C-alpha positions in Angstrom: 65.1 101.2 115.5 66.1 97.6 115.8 69.7 96.7 116.7 70.2 95.5 113.1 68.8 98.7 111.6 71.2 100.7 113.7 74.1 98.7 112.3 72.9 99.4 108.8 72.7 103.1 109.6 76.3 103.0 111.0 77.5 101.4 107.8 75.8 104.1 105.8 77.5 106.9 107.8 80.9 105.2 107.5 80.4 105.0 103.7 79.6 108.7 103.6 82.7 109.5 105.6 84.9 107.4 103.4 83.5 108.7 100.1 83.5 112.4 101.0 86.4 112.6 103.5 84.3 114.6 105.9 84.3 115.0 109.7 82.3 112.3 111.5 80.1 114.9 113.2 79.0 116.4 109.9 78.1 112.9 108.5 76.2 112.0 111.6 74.3 115.3 111.6 73.3 114.9 108.0 72.2 111.3 108.5 70.0 112.4 111.5 68.4 115.2 109.4 67.6 112.8 106.6 66.2 110.2 109.0 64.0 112.2 111.4 62.2 109.1 112.6 65.3 108.0 114.5 65.1 108.9 118.2 67.8 110.3 120.4 68.7 106.9 121.6 69.0 105.6 118.1 71.3 108.5 117.1 73.4 108.0 120.1 73.9 104.3 119.5 74.7 104.9 115.8 77.2 107.5 116.7 78.9 105.2 119.2 79.1 102.4 116.6 80.6 104.8 114.1 83.2 106.2 116.5 84.2 102.7 117.7 84.6 101.6 114.1 86.8 104.6 113.3 89.0 104.0 116.4 89.7 100.5 115.1 89.5 101.1 111.4 92.9 99.7 110.4 92.9 96.7 112.7 89.3 95.8 112.0 90.0 95.9 108.2 93.1 93.7 108.8 91.2 90.9 110.6 88.4 91.0 108.1 90.9 91.2 105.1 88.7 93.9 103.6 88.4 97.7 104.2 84.8 98.3 103.3 82.6 100.2 105.8 80.7 96.9 106.4 83.9 95.0 107.1 85.3 97.7 109.4 82.1 97.7 111.4 82.0 93.9 111.7 85.7 93.8 112.8 85.2 96.6 115.3 82.3 94.7 117.0 84.8 92.0 117.7 87.8 94.1 118.5 86.3 97.0 120.4 83.2 95.4 121.9 84.5 91.8 122.3 81.4 90.2 120.6 81.7 86.6 119.5 81.2 85.6 115.9 77.9 84.0 116.7 76.6 87.1 118.4 77.6 89.3 115.5 75.9 86.9 113.1 72.7 87.2 115.1 72.7 90.9 114.3 73.4 90.6 110.6 70.2 88.8 109.5 69.0 90.9 106.6 65.6 91.2 108.2 63.8 94.4 109.1 66.5 96.8 107.8 69.3 94.7 109.3 72.5 94.3 107.2 72.8 91.3 105.0 73.7 88.0 106.6 77.4 87.2 107.1 79.0 85.3 104.3 81.2 82.3 104.8 84.4 84.3 104.4 83.2 86.9 106.9 82.4 84.2 109.5 85.8 82.6 108.9 87.7 85.9 109.4 85.8 86.6 112.6 86.8 83.2 113.9 90.4 83.1 112.7 91.5 86.7 112.0 94.3 87.9 114.3 96.6 90.9 114.8 99.6 88.8 115.8 101.5 89.5 112.6 100.0 93.0 111.9 102.4 95.9 111.4 102.5 98.5 114.1 100.4 101.1 112.3 97.6 98.4 111.8 97.8 97.0 115.3 97.9 100.5 116.7 95.3 102.0 114.3 97.2 105.0 113.1 98.3 106.2 109.7 101.5 104.5 108.7 103.4 107.8 107.9 103.1 109.1 111.5 104.7 106.0 113.1 108.3 107.2 112.9 107.4 110.4 114.8 105.3 108.6 117.3 108.1 106.1 117.9 110.5 109.0 118.7 108.0 110.2 121.3 106.9 106.9 122.8 109.8 104.5 122.3 109.3 101.0 123.6 105.8 102.0 124.8 104.7 102.7 121.2 102.2 99.9 120.7 100.7 100.0 124.2 100.2 103.8 123.9 98.6 103.4 120.4 96.2 100.8 121.7 95.3 103.1 124.6 94.8 105.9 122.1 92.3 103.7 120.3 90.1 103.1 123.4 87.2 105.3 124.5 88.2 108.4 126.4 87.0 109.0 130.0 84.6 111.9 130.9 86.4 114.4 133.2 85.2 117.6 134.8 87.1 120.4 136.5 85.5 121.8 139.6 85.4 125.6 139.4 87.0 126.6 142.8 85.7 130.1 142.3 82.2 128.7 143.2 82.5 125.2 144.6 84.7 122.5 146.1 85.5 119.1 144.7 83.9 117.4 147.7 80.7 119.5 147.4 80.4 119.0 143.7 81.0 115.2 144.1 78.2 115.1 146.6 75.8 117.1 144.4 76.6 114.8 141.5 76.4 111.6 143.6 73.7 110.2 141.3 76.4 110.0 138.6 78.9 108.2 140.8 81.9 110.5 140.1 85.4 109.7 141.4 88.3 112.0 142.0 90.7 112.2 139.1 94.1 110.6 140.0 96.3 113.5 139.2 94.4 116.8 138.9 93.3 118.0 142.3 90.2 119.8 141.1 89.0 117.0 138.8 86.2 114.4 138.9 85.7 111.5 136.5 82.2 110.5 135.6 81.6 106.8 134.6 80.5 106.1 131.0 77.6 103.9 130.2 77.9 100.6 128.5 77.5 102.3 125.1 80.6 104.4 125.9 78.6 107.6 126.3 78.4 109.8 129.3 75.5 111.6 130.9 74.2 115.0 129.7 76.3 117.0 132.1 75.3 120.3 130.5 71.8 120.1 131.9 72.8 119.4 135.5 71.9 122.3 137.8 75.5 122.5 139.1 76.8 123.0 135.5 74.3 125.7 134.8 75.4 127.4 138.1 79.0 127.3 137.0 80.2 124.8 139.5 82.2 122.8 136.9 83.4 122.6 133.4 83.9 119.5 131.2 87.6 119.3 130.7 90.1 116.4 130.3 92.3 115.8 133.3 95.4 116.4 131.0 94.1 119.8 130.1 93.5 120.6 133.7 97.1 119.6 134.5 98.5 121.7 131.7 96.9 124.8 133.1 98.2 124.0 136.6 101.7 123.2 135.4 102.0 126.7 134.0 102.8 127.9 137.5 100.2 130.7 137.3 99.8 132.7 140.5 97.4 135.3 141.8 98.4 138.9 141.0 100.2 138.0 137.7 99.6 139.6 134.3 98.7 136.5 132.2 97.9 136.2 128.5 96.1 133.2 127.1 97.3 133.7 123.5 95.3 130.8 121.8 92.3 130.8 124.1 89.7 129.4 121.7 86.5 128.6 123.6 88.2 129.4 126.9 88.7 126.1 128.7 92.2 127.0 130.0 91.3 130.6 130.5 88.6 129.5 133.0 91.1 127.2 134.7 93.7 130.0 134.9 91.1 132.4 136.4 90.3 129.9 139.1 94.0 129.2 139.9 94.5 133.0 140.1 91.3 133.3 142.3 90.4 136.2 140.0 93.3 138.2 141.3 95.6 139.8 138.8 95.1 140.5 135.1 94.0 137.8 132.7 93.7 138.5 129.0 92.3 136.0 126.5 92.6 136.2 122.7 92.9 134.0 119.7 94.0 134.5 116.1 90.7 133.1 114.9 87.9 135.3 116.4 85.3 132.7 115.6 86.8 130.3 118.2 86.3 132.9 120.9 82.5 133.0 120.5 81.7 130.7 123.5 84.1 132.3 125.9 81.9 135.2 127.0 79.0 133.0 128.3 81.4 130.5 129.9 83.2 133.3 131.8 79.8 134.7 133.0 78.6 131.3 134.2 81.9 130.5 136.0 82.2 134.0 137.6 85.6 134.2 136.1 87.3 137.6 135.5 89.1 137.9 132.2 89.5 140.5 129.5 88.7 139.1 126.1 90.3 140.8 123.1 88.7 139.8 119.8 90.7 140.6 116.6 88.7 142.6 114.1 88.8 142.8 110.3 90.0 140.2 107.8 93.4 139.0 106.7 96.2 141.2 108.2 93.9 142.4 111.0 95.5 144.7 113.6 97.3 143.2 116.5 95.1 143.6 119.6 98.0 143.0 122.1 100.6 145.6 121.1 100.1 147.6 124.3 101.2 144.5 126.3 104.5 143.8 124.6 107.1 143.0 127.3 104.5 143.3 130.0 103.3 139.7 130.7 104.4 137.6 133.6 103.1 134.5 131.9 102.0 133.8 128.3 100.2 130.5 127.8 100.4 129.2 124.3 97.9 126.4 123.8 99.0 126.1 120.3 97.1 125.0 117.2 98.2 121.4 116.5 97.3 118.2 114.8 95.3 117.0 117.9 97.0 113.6 117.7 96.8 113.4 121.5 93.0 113.5 121.3 92.4 110.7 118.8 90.5 108.8 121.4 87.8 111.5 121.2 88.2 112.4 117.5 89.2 109.2 115.8 88.2 110.4 112.3 90.8 113.2 112.6 93.7 110.7 112.5 92.6 109.3 109.2 92.2 112.7 107.6 95.6 113.9 108.8 98.2 114.5 106.0 101.9 115.5 106.1 100.9 118.8 104.6 98.6 119.5 107.6 101.4 118.8 110.0 103.7 121.2 108.1 101.0 123.9 108.3 100.6 123.4 112.0 104.3 123.6 112.6 104.4 127.0 110.8 101.5 128.3 112.8 103.2 127.2 116.0 106.4 129.0 115.1 104.4 132.2 114.5 102.5 132.1 117.7 105.6 131.3 119.8 107.4 134.3 118.3 104.4 136.5 119.2 104.5 135.1 122.8 108.2 135.9 123.1 107.5 139.6 122.4 104.8 139.7 125.0 106.6 138.2 128.0 108.6 140.5 130.3 112.2 139.8 131.5 111.9 137.2 134.2 108.5 136.1 132.8 107.7 132.8 131.3 106.2 131.3 128.1 104.4 128.0 128.7 103.8 126.0 125.6 101.0 123.5 125.4 99.8 121.1 122.7 97.4 118.2 122.6 99.9 116.4 120.4 102.2 113.4 120.6 104.3 114.4 117.6 107.8 115.7 118.5 107.7 118.1 115.5 105.0 120.0 117.3 106.5 119.7 120.7 110.2 119.6 121.6 111.2 120.8 118.1 108.8 123.8 118.4 110.2 125.1 121.7 113.8 124.3 120.7 113.2 126.4 117.6 112.0 129.4 119.6 115.0 129.1 122.0 117.3 129.0 119.0 115.7 132.2 117.5 115.7 134.1 120.8 118.8 134.2 122.9 116.9 135.8 125.8 114.6 132.7 126.2 115.8 129.6 127.9 114.2 126.3 128.3 113.5 125.5 132.0 112.3 122.3 133.7 108.7 122.3 135.0 108.0 122.1 138.7 106.0 118.9 138.9 104.1 117.5 141.9 105.5 114.1 142.9 102.4 112.1 141.7 102.6 113.8 138.3 106.3 113.4 138.0 105.9 109.7 138.5 103.5 109.3 135.6 104.4 111.7 132.9 107.0 111.0 130.2 109.9 113.5 130.3 111.1 114.6 126.9 114.2 116.6 126.0 112.6 119.9 126.7 109.2 119.3 128.4 106.8 116.6 129.6 104.4 114.4 127.7 101.1 113.1 129.0 99.5 110.1 127.2 96.5 107.8 127.5 98.5 104.7 128.7 101.0 106.5 131.0 98.7 109.2 132.6 95.2 108.1 131.6 94.7 111.5 129.9 94.7 112.9 126.4 98.2 113.4 125.0 99.1 116.8 126.3 102.6 118.2 126.0 103.9 121.1 128.2 107.2 123.0 128.1 108.5 126.1 129.9 110.7 128.9 128.6 111.9 131.8 130.8 113.0 135.2 129.6 116.2 136.7 130.8 118.3 139.6 129.6 119.5 139.3 126.0 123.2 138.7 125.5 125.1 141.6 123.8 
C-alpha cells in the first residue's frame, strides 16, 4: 500500500470507531479481515496512525476546527509527528487511493492553528468531565502530565530472576539495544521504531524460555512496593493474566505460598502457560459456576500475610497505550468501578491475618479510585490502618505522594499511572 492509501485506511478505521463506539483493536481487526491484501507492515502502520490520532483527538480537532476523522488524522500528523503542512499536503493527493487533496481551509488551519488558547481538556486530550478529578491528583503538573499521557508509551520488560539476570538478558537481547529501566531493578527498556512500534519480543528465544515478561516499569514497581518476602502466604486477589503474580513469585524466589485468583475466570486463562514458561510456583484458584459462584478462598480467611489487590479500574493511567479507552469512559463507568473496588477491598480485609497487610494497586490517576477507595476501607474496618510505603530513595524522589499512598505517572516517573497504598491489620478495638 502507498503512504496515501494507508492514510485513507486510517481515516476509514477512525470513522468506524466514532460511528460504532467500539474498541480500536476490534475496528483494526475487522478492517484487516476485510482488506486481506494489506500486508503486516501496512496493518502496523495503519494501526500506529489510528492510535496517534486517538491520542491527540481533541487537540487535533481544535487546530483543524473540525472533529471529523479526516481532520483528526490531519491534525495528529502535525501535532504527534511534527510534519509540516507542505509534507502533509504531499500525502493527501487524491491519487492511487490517497485521501482527497487538502482544501484551502485545511491548509490554513495547518499553518495557523494553535493550542495557545485551548482549554485544558483540549490541550491535554482528555474528556472534559475528568479534569476536576485529575487536577486534584496532579495539581500544578496537570497539563504537563496530560501531555505526557498523550505520548507513545515505552516498551519495558521485566527480567525473570527465577531464570535469568538483567545483565545476561540485556546481553542476549543486545541486537534490540535495551537499556536498564531507571527505577525498577529487574527491568529493561527496548527502544521503539520510528513508527512507534516495538519489536516482536514474543518470538525471541529468551522470551520463549521464560527469561522475561513484557511489563511496564510502573507495574514492576507496584509488585516490588508490596513488600512481599520469601516464605509468606500471599494472595493475588485480582490476578487477571498473571503479570503481577509472576513478579511476586520471582520476588519470593518460589518460597512460600502464592495463590492467584480473579473474580472473572476468563481473565485467568493465560496465567497457566505464563507460570509454566516462567518456572513460577503459584496455586491458581478459578471460580466455577455463574453469578453468585462459590467463594474459592474461604479456607484462607484470616490467613494471608499479604493480599495484593490489583483492582479493576478505569485504566486512566494507561491511556498512552489505550487512547481509545479515554474517549469511551463515562461517569457511570467510574461509578461501577468504584463499587467493584469497594467489594474487592472488603474481601481482601477478610483474608489478611492480624499483622498482615493489604496492598492496593490501580493503574488509575483518579482519586476516587485511589485515596478515596483505601480511606473508605479504613473507615469500614477499625482493624485496618493506612501505613506509609517503604520506598527506595530513587523511587521516593520521583513518585508523587498522595494523602494515603503514592502515585506514579508518565511525566514524573516515566511509567504508566500506577497508584499503590498499604493497609496493615492490627487487633480490632472493643
